[in-house]
NUMI-385978 format. One line per field, with one value per residue (C-alpha): residue in one letter; x, z, y; chain. Coordinates in steps of 0.2 Angstrom, whole numbers, plus 5000, padded with zeros to 4 digits. Each point is the difference from the previous one (the first is absolute). Layout:
REM NUMI-385978
type c(A/...)
px c(X/...)
pz c(Z/...)
py c(Y/...)
mol c(A/...)
//
This chain:
REM NUMI-385978
type c(M/T/R/A/A/A/A/K/G/V/P/F/S/A/S/P/V/L/A/V/K/L/P/T/W/R/S/R/A/V/L/F/I/L/F/S/A/F/A/T/L/A/G/R/A/L/Y/L/Q/G/M/S/T/E/F/L/Q/K/Q/G/A/S/R/Y/A/R/T/I/E/L/P/A/T/R/G/R/I/T/D/R/N/G/Q/V/L/A/S/S/M/P/V/K/A/V/W/A/I/P/E/D/V/L/A/A/P/P/E/K/I/G/K/L/A/A/L/L/D/M/S/E/R/D/L/R/K/K/L/D/S/D/A/N/F/V/Y/L/K/R/Q/V/E/Q/D/V/V/D/K/I/V/K/L/G/I/D/G/V/E/T/R/K/E/Y/K/R/Y/Y/P/E/G/E/V/M/A/H/I/V/G/F/T/N/V/E/D/A/G/Q/E/G/M/E/L/A/F/Q/K/E/L/S/G/V/T/G/S/R/R/V/I/K/D/R/L/G/R/I/V/E/D/I/G/A/V/R/E/P/H/D/G/K/N/L/T/L/S/I/D/R/T/I/Q/Y/I/A/Y/S/A/L/K/D/A/F/E/K/Q/K/A/K/A/A/G/V/V/V/L/D/A/K/S/G/E/V/L/A/L/A/N/F/P/T/Y/N/P/N/D/R/T/H/L/T/G/A/Q/L/R/N/R/V/L/T/D/T/F/E/P/G/S/V/M/K/P/F/S/V/G/L/A/L/D/K/N/I/V/T/P/F/T/N/I/Q/T/A/P/G/R/I/T/I/G/R/A/T/I/G/D/A/H/A/H/G/M/L/T/V/Q/Q/I/I/E/K/S/S/N/V/G/T/T/K/I/A/L/Q/M/E/P/Q/T/M/W/E/M/F/T/A/V/G/F/G/Q/Q/P/K/I/G/F/P/G/A/V/A/G/R/V/R/P/Y/K/N/W/R/P/I/E/Q/A/T/M/S/Y/G/H/G/I/S/V/S/L/I/Q/M/A/R/A/Y/T/V/F/T/N/N/G/E/I/L/P/V/T/F/H/K/I/T/E/P/P/H/G/Q/R/I/F/S/D/K/T/A/R/E/M/Q/T/M/L/E/M/A/A/G/P/T/G/T/A/P/K/S/Q/V/P/G/Y/R/V/A/G/K/T/G/T/A/H/K/L/V/G/G/Q/Y/A/N/K/Y/V/S/S/F/V/G/F/A/P/V/S/N/P/R/I/I/V/A/V/M/I/D/E/P/T/A/G/L/H/Y/G/G/D/V/A/A/P/V/F/S/T/V/T/M/N/A/L/R/A/M/N/V/T/P/D/S/K/V/T/D/I/I/I/P/P/D/A/L/K/E/S/L)
px c(4808/4990/4988/4988/5004/4997/4984/4993/5004/5015/5009/5016/5009/4995/5014/5012/5014/4995/4995/5010/5009/5009/4991/4988/5009/5016/4989/4992/5018/5006/4984/5003/5019/4994/4987/5012/5013/4988/4994/5018/5003/4984/5004/5018/4993/4988/5013/5011/4989/4989/5010/5019/4999/5009/5016/4997/4998/5017/5008/4996/5004/5016/5003/4998/4996/5016/5001/5015/5006/4999/5014/5002/5011/5013/4999/5013/5014/5005/5011/4992/4998/4990/5016/4998/5010/4994/4985/4993/5000/4990/5011/4994/5005/5004/4993/4998/4992/5016/4993/4993/5015/5011/4991/5006/5013/5018/5004/4985/5005/5017/4993/4990/5014/5008/4987/4999/5019/5004/5009/4988/5007/4994/4983/4999/5004/4986/4988/5006/4986/4983/4990/4987/5008/5017/5006/5014/5004/4991/4999/5005/4999/4985/5011/5008/4981/4996/5015/4995/4983/5004/5010/4982/5006/4985/5001/5008/4988/5004/4991/5000/5010/5010/5018/5007/5011/5010/5004/5015/5010/5012/4998/4986/5002/5002/4985/4987/5007/4992/4987/5003/4992/4985/4999/5000/5014/5016/5010/4997/4983/4994/5002/4993/4985/4998/4980/4997/5009/4993/4983/4986/5001/4984/4993/4988/4992/5003/4999/5016/5003/5013/5014/4996/4991/4984/4987/4985/5001/4989/5000/5011/5000/5010/5005/5020/5004/5016/5013/5002/5012/5016/5006/5016/5010/5014/5004/5008/5012/5007/5002/5009/5011/5004/5003/5011/5011/5000/5006/5014/5007/4997/5011/5013/5003/5000/4988/4991/4983/4992/4983/4992/4983/4991/4987/4989/5006/4982/4990/5010/4994/5014/5005/5015/5008/5013/5013/5014/5003/4983/4990/4988/4983/4996/5013/5004/5009/5016/4993/5011/4997/5013/4990/4982/5004/4992/5015/4993/4988/5006/5019/5005/5016/5010/4996/5016/4999/4983/4993/5009/4987/4988/5011/5005/4983/4992/5013/4995/4982/5003/5011/5014/5011/4996/5008/5014/5003/5021/5005/5017/5004/5021/5009/4988/4995/4994/5000/4986/5003/5012/4994/5006/4990/5008/4999/5008/5007/5003/4991/5001/4987/4984/4983/4984/4998/5018/4998/4986/5011/5015/4991/5010/4998/5007/4991/4984/5005/5001/4983/4991/5008/4992/4982/4991/5002/4979/5000/5010/4992/4982/5005/5010/4982/4989/5010/4997/5016/4997/4983/4993/4994/4983/4999/4991/5015/5006/5017/5002/5012/4999/5019/5008/5000/5003/4991/5007/5000/5015/5010/5017/5008/5011/4984/4991/5015/5000/4983/5001/5010/4992/5009/4993/4982/4993/4989/4992/5003/4981/5000/5011/4994/4985/5008/5007/4983/5001/5010/4992/4982/5002/5005/4987/5002/4990/4993/5008/4988/5001/4982/4997/4990/4991/4998/5015/5005/4999/5019/5005/5010/5019/5010/4993/4997/5016/5011/4995/5006/5015/5004/4996/5015/5011/4998/5001/5018/5005/4995/5009/5018/5007/4989/5003/4990/5003/4998/4982/4998/4985/5004/4985/4992/5006/5003/5001/5004/5012/5013/5002/5014/5000/5011/4990/4998/5009/4997/4998/5016/5000/5009/5009/4983/4989/4982/5000/4985/4991/4984/4997/4984/4998/4999/5002/4989/4984/5005/4991/5010/5011/5012/5009/5014/5011/5014/5005/5017/5008/5017/5005/5012/4988/4989/4994/4982/5006/5009/4989/4981/5000/5004/4984/4991/5004/4995/4984/4995/5005/4990/4986/4997/5000/4989/4988/5002/5006/5006/5016/5006/5018/5011/5014/5004/5017/5004/5019/5004/5017/5014/5002/4982/4999/4996/4986/5005/4996)
pz c(4959/5010/5013/4988/4988/5011/5006/4983/4999/4987/5002/5008/4986/4989/5007/4986/5013/5000/4983/4991/4985/4996/4985/5005/4991/5013/5015/4992/4995/5015/5006/4987/5005/5018/4996/4986/5016/5012/4987/4996/5018/5002/4986/5005/5018/4992/4989/5015/5013/4986/4986/5008/5016/4998/4994/5015/5013/4993/5002/5017/5005/4993/5013/5013/4993/4998/4991/5009/4995/5009/4998/4995/5008/4989/4996/5010/4991/5007/4997/4993/5018/5005/5010/4998/4988/4999/5010/5004/5016/5005/5001/4998/4989/5011/4988/5007/4995/4999/5006/5016/5005/4996/5014/5013/5012/4993/5014/4995/4980/5006/5009/4983/4991/5012/4998/4982/5000/4991/5002/5007/4985/4988/5008/4999/4981/4998/5010/4990/4987/4993/5001/5013/5000/5000/5004/5014/5000/4993/5009/5017/5014/5012/5016/4991/4995/5017/5006/4987/5005/5017/4996/4997/4985/4990/4981/5001/4997/4994/4988/4999/4988/4999/4998/4992/5012/4995/5013/4990/4996/4987/4999/4989/4993/4982/5001/5010/4994/5010/4997/5002/5012/4990/5003/4980/4996/4993/4999/5000/5004/5005/4985/4989/5010/5006/4994/5010/5014/5002/5000/4999/5010/5007/5005/5009/5002/5015/5007/5005/5009/4995/5009/4991/5014/4996/5008/4992/4992/4984/4995/4990/4981/4995/5013/4999/4992/5007/4989/4996/5009/4989/5004/4991/4995/5011/5015/5013/5007/4984/4995/5016/4996/4983/5006/5014/4987/4989/5012/5005/4983/4995/5015/4999/4981/5001/4987/4989/5002/5001/4997/5005/4995/5006/4990/5004/4987/4998/4999/4994/5017/5006/5017/5002/4993/5007/4993/5007/5003/5008/5011/5014/4995/5018/4998/4982/5006/4992/4985/4985/4983/5001/5016/4990/4985/4999/4993/4998/4988/4993/4998/4984/4998/4989/5010/4992/5003/5009/4981/4994/5007/4989/4985/5004/5004/4982/4992/5009/4997/4981/5000/4995/5014/5015/5018/4995/4983/5000/4996/4996/5010/4998/5001/5010/4989/4981/4988/4991/4986/5011/5016/5012/5014/5012/5016/5017/5000/4984/5004/4983/4995/5009/5001/4999/5019/5004/4989/5013/5014/4996/4993/4984/4989/4984/5002/5001/4985/4988/5006/4998/4982/4994/5003/4990/5007/4999/5011/5012/5001/5001/5015/5008/4998/5005/5018/5002/4995/4992/5004/5016/5014/5002/5021/5003/5007/4996/4992/4994/4983/4984/4997/4984/4987/4985/4983/4993/4982/5005/5008/4994/5005/5012/5010/4999/5008/5014/5002/5003/5015/5008/4991/4989/5008/5016/5014/5016/5015/5001/4981/5004/5016/4989/4986/5010/5004/4983/5010/5016/4990/4987/4987/5001/5005/5014/5002/5015/5013/5016/5006/5010/4988/5004/4983/4990/4985/4982/4994/4981/4993/4995/5001/5002/5016/4996/4996/5016/5010/4989/5004/5019/4998/4995/5012/5013/4993/4999/5017/5006/5007/4983/4994/4998/5015/5015/5013/4994/5010/5014/5013/4998/4984/4982/4990/4981/4994/4988/5005/4991/4996/4988/4997/5001/4986/5004/4987/4987/5003/5013/5016/5014/5010/5002/5003/5011/4999/5005/4995/5008/5007/5014/5003/4984/5004/5001/4996/5013/4998/4987/5007/4988/5007/4994/5006/4990/5002/5012/5006/5015/4988/4993/4985/4994/5002/5008/5015/5001/4996/5003/5018/5002/4991/5012/5015/4994/4994/5015/5012/4989/4997/5019/5003/4988/5007/4985/5003/4994/4985/5003/5015/4998/5017/4994/4985/4996/4986/4990/5003/4980/4996/4983/4999/4986/4984/4996)
py c(5092/5014/4996/5009/4987/4986/5007/5000/4981/5000/4983/5000/4991/5013/5012/5005/4995/4983/4996/4985/5005/4982/4991/4986/4987/5000/4996/4987/4993/4999/4990/4988/4997/4999/4986/4990/4999/4994/4989/4992/4999/4990/4988/4997/4996/4989/4992/4997/4993/4991/4994/4998/4994/4986/5010/5011/4987/4992/5017/5003/4982/5003/5012/4986/4983/4988/4983/4991/4984/4984/4991/4983/4986/4993/4982/4988/4990/4984/4986/4983/4993/5016/5009/5019/5009/5018/5007/5018/5008/5015/5017/5019/5014/5015/5017/5018/5016/5010/5018/4992/4988/5016/5009/4986/5004/4997/4987/4990/5001/4994/4985/4996/5001/4987/4988/4999/4998/5016/5017/5013/5010/4987/5000/5018/4999/4988/5013/5015/4995/5010/4984/4995/4984/4992/4982/5000/4983/4982/4983/5006/4986/5003/5003/5014/5007/4997/5012/5014/5001/5002/5016/5009/5010/5006/4997/4984/4986/4980/4990/4981/4989/4985/4995/4984/4989/4985/4988/4991/5016/4997/4982/5003/5017/4995/4988/5012/5017/5014/5015/5019/5011/5001/4981/4997/4985/5005/4984/4982/4992/5016/5007/4985/4998/5017/5000/4985/5005/5018/4997/5015/5015/5005/5018/5007/5018/5013/5018/5008/5015/5014/4989/4985/4991/4989/5008/4989/4983/5000/4983/4986/5002/4984/4988/4993/4985/4991/4994/4981/4989/4992/4983/4997/4985/5004/4990/5010/4989/4995/5019/5002/4985/5008/5017/4994/4991/5013/5012/4988/4998/5020/5005/4986/5002/5019/5000/5015/4990/4984/4991/4985/4992/4985/4991/4985/4988/4992/5016/5015/5010/5012/4993/5013/5016/5010/5012/5010/5015/5000/5013/5001/5006/5006/5013/5006/5017/4994/4990/4999/4993/4986/4996/4999/4991/4982/4991/4984/5008/5016/4996/4989/4992/4988/4984/4990/4980/4998/5003/4984/4987/5009/4998/4983/4995/5006/4988/4985/5006/5000/4984/5010/4990/4989/5001/4987/5008/5005/5018/5004/5017/4997/5010/5011/5014/5002/5014/5007/5013/5011/4997/4984/4993/4991/4990/5004/4982/4987/4985/4990/4988/5003/4992/5012/4997/5004/5016/5007/4993/5008/5015/4999/5016/4991/4984/5011/5010/4985/4996/5013/5004/4984/5008/5015/5016/5002/4983/5006/5018/4992/4990/5015/5010/4986/4999/5019/5007/5017/5000/5013/4987/5000/5000/5016/5008/5019/5001/4983/5000/4989/4998/4999/4986/5005/4995/4984/5008/5011/4985/4998/4981/5008/5009/4983/4992/5012/5002/4981/5001/5016/5014/5013/4998/5010/4993/5005/4988/4997/4995/4987/4992/4998/4993/4986/4994/4990/4989/4997/4999/4986/5011/5014/5018/5006/5020/5008/5009/5009/4995/4985/4988/4985/4991/4994/5010/4993/5002/5002/4986/5003/4983/4982/4992/4989/5015/5007/4985/5000/5018/4997/4985/5012/5013/4989/4997/5018/5004/4983/4999/4998/5015/5017/5004/4987/5014/5001/4982/4999/4987/4985/5008/4997/5018/5003/5017/5010/5013/5016/5011/5016/5015/5015/5012/5021/5010/4987/4991/4983/5007/4990/5001/4984/4995/4984/4989/4984/4993/4982/4991/4984/4987/4992/4984/5013/5017/5012/5018/5009/5012/5013/5009/5017/5008/5015/5006/4990/5008/4990/4987/4989/5001/4983/4996/4983/5010/5015/4996/4982/4999/5012/4988/4989/5006/5007/4985/4990/5011/5001/4980/4998/5013/4994/4984/4991/4981/4999/4989/4997/4991/5013/5008/5009/5009/4996/5013/4994/5011/5000/5002/5009/5017/5003/5010/5018)
mol c(A/A/A/A/A/A/A/A/A/A/A/A/A/A/A/A/A/A/A/A/A/A/A/A/A/A/A/A/A/A/A/A/A/A/A/A/A/A/A/A/A/A/A/A/A/A/A/A/A/A/A/A/A/A/A/A/A/A/A/A/A/A/A/A/A/A/A/A/A/A/A/A/A/A/A/A/A/A/A/A/A/A/A/A/A/A/A/A/A/A/A/A/A/A/A/A/A/A/A/A/A/A/A/A/A/A/A/A/A/A/A/A/A/A/A/A/A/A/A/A/A/A/A/A/A/A/A/A/A/A/A/A/A/A/A/A/A/A/A/A/A/A/A/A/A/A/A/A/A/A/A/A/A/A/A/A/A/A/A/A/A/A/A/A/A/A/A/A/A/A/A/A/A/A/A/A/A/A/A/A/A/A/A/A/A/A/A/A/A/A/A/A/A/A/A/A/A/A/A/A/A/A/A/A/A/A/A/A/A/A/A/A/A/A/A/A/A/A/A/A/A/A/A/A/A/A/A/A/A/A/A/A/A/A/A/A/A/A/A/A/A/A/A/A/A/A/A/A/A/A/A/A/A/A/A/A/A/A/A/A/A/A/A/A/A/A/A/A/A/A/A/A/A/A/A/A/A/A/A/A/A/A/A/A/A/A/A/A/A/A/A/A/A/A/A/A/A/A/A/A/A/A/A/A/A/A/A/A/A/A/A/A/A/A/A/A/A/A/A/A/A/A/A/A/A/A/A/A/A/A/A/A/A/A/A/A/A/A/A/A/A/A/A/A/A/A/A/A/A/A/A/A/A/A/A/A/A/A/A/A/A/A/A/A/A/A/A/A/A/A/A/A/A/A/A/A/A/A/A/A/A/A/A/A/A/A/A/A/A/A/A/A/A/A/A/A/A/A/A/A/A/A/A/A/A/A/A/A/A/A/A/A/A/A/A/A/A/A/A/A/A/A/A/A/A/A/A/A/A/A/A/A/A/A/A/A/A/A/A/A/A/A/A/A/A/A/A/A/A/A/A/A/A/A/A/A/A/A/A/A/A/A/A/A/A/A/A/A/A/A/A/A/A/A/A/A/A/A/A/A/A/A/A/A/A/A/A/A/A/A/A/A/A/A/A/A/A/A/A/A/A/A/A/A/A/A/A/A/A/A/A/A/A/A/A/A/A/A/A/A/A/A/A/A/A/A/A/A/A/A/A/A/A/A/A/A/A/A/A/A/A/A/A/A/A/A/A/A/A/A/A/A/A/A/A/A/A/A/A/A/A/A/A/A/A/A/A/A/A/A/A/A/A/A/A/A/A/A/A/A/A/A)
//
């Protein structure tokens, strides 16, 4: 634009150079787009600040706020007298932020590995992780934790937890069981009553920094509730007596396994239970399946002659025989079909009492075959054979009793004296409560009870008393178990010796057993003993299992301050005492 044009008042924008040649709608479109973008941002901001506040606060809090657990203390397990069998002790879990720990001097990492009882190589392997958190070791004792803290390694932290301690060690192992590193029950009463013992874990909200350190406590969310204490029926003194006697027999007889259980004859409470092999629940580094098995409850076996009192008792109760009915057992064997049943020794004419005393298979068979199979089956079922024990204990098995409709005469005969039927030791011990409780069978319990239980009638009171007399004869000097005698106390019981089935065939391996009670005048305890595959030269129940019964019964009755009911002070075993039949 010239100065002349400017002087004449022509607008500067009228210059041809500055003239806009673009269409008007484009500028308006740009303006609209910019306005829409600002409006969208404003709407988004309004939405986030006004309607999504809670979500954003949670997202922010997740960067610094944490909910940490407040562990509940697991309940104690005690025996019937309040002696502690399992308790929890405070320990620490050692964890780390791998990146920070690896930045520490090598000598400190080496010392840390030594304190954690691992090689430096294993420790570095744990730390070779992209995670921000790794456990180095759980359940570390406080004195070790103190030494770790003194190392001053950045990124190494601790967390409070609990470790289970078992004061009685292997003596109570198969009763109490144990917990895992998470303090959850794995075996025994720890598993059976996990819910009651564990309690309820609490929690609280805290603010943590990048290293996981708590910098502010926001407040408690839920208070922890400690687990309930559990009082067992077990008597620690009697348990130690039973454990010690069984251990001696297990080692002396060079057996594969062994078990013993002691019941209160009037209440059905389990006073003691032990197995071999066993383990130490405080140190399970070398635990094997054989050690772990609670054989008293989980293993079944053919009981042999300890079954005879039930078959004979049923015949007495049905008035088929009396204690003085004569049964001809000569020539010491009987043939049924193509099978022959025999006695270890020929006895000739025997009364029913003597059949139990001498443990005659032939006599028992002749009595049993006078009864209907269904009647025997119903009695076996009523006393708990073939039924899973309702004792609230993990792993208890039912055993095996075949349906009576499939019984052949030979099977009925062999079951009457304990072959062709399988039971657990706890089942057999419970079944003998019919002889100590006036013909009624009692429920078995691992809990201490204050009220007497209600039994189920199996035999009449008269039959129970008659069987007590017979069982006392069987445990006497002329019976099959003179080694079961206890100085000062009248005892009653029955031996059992049975071949083991191996590959469907009976092998030259035995299970030796004895089940009895004392004192006969007023039974207080039932003791059942099982020795699996004794290999030291003896295998009869009267030689292998009966002495364990004698030791346990003698010491248990004395520990219970039971008044003696016999004037006998010295037990004399005749050198020609009869061995029992198989």
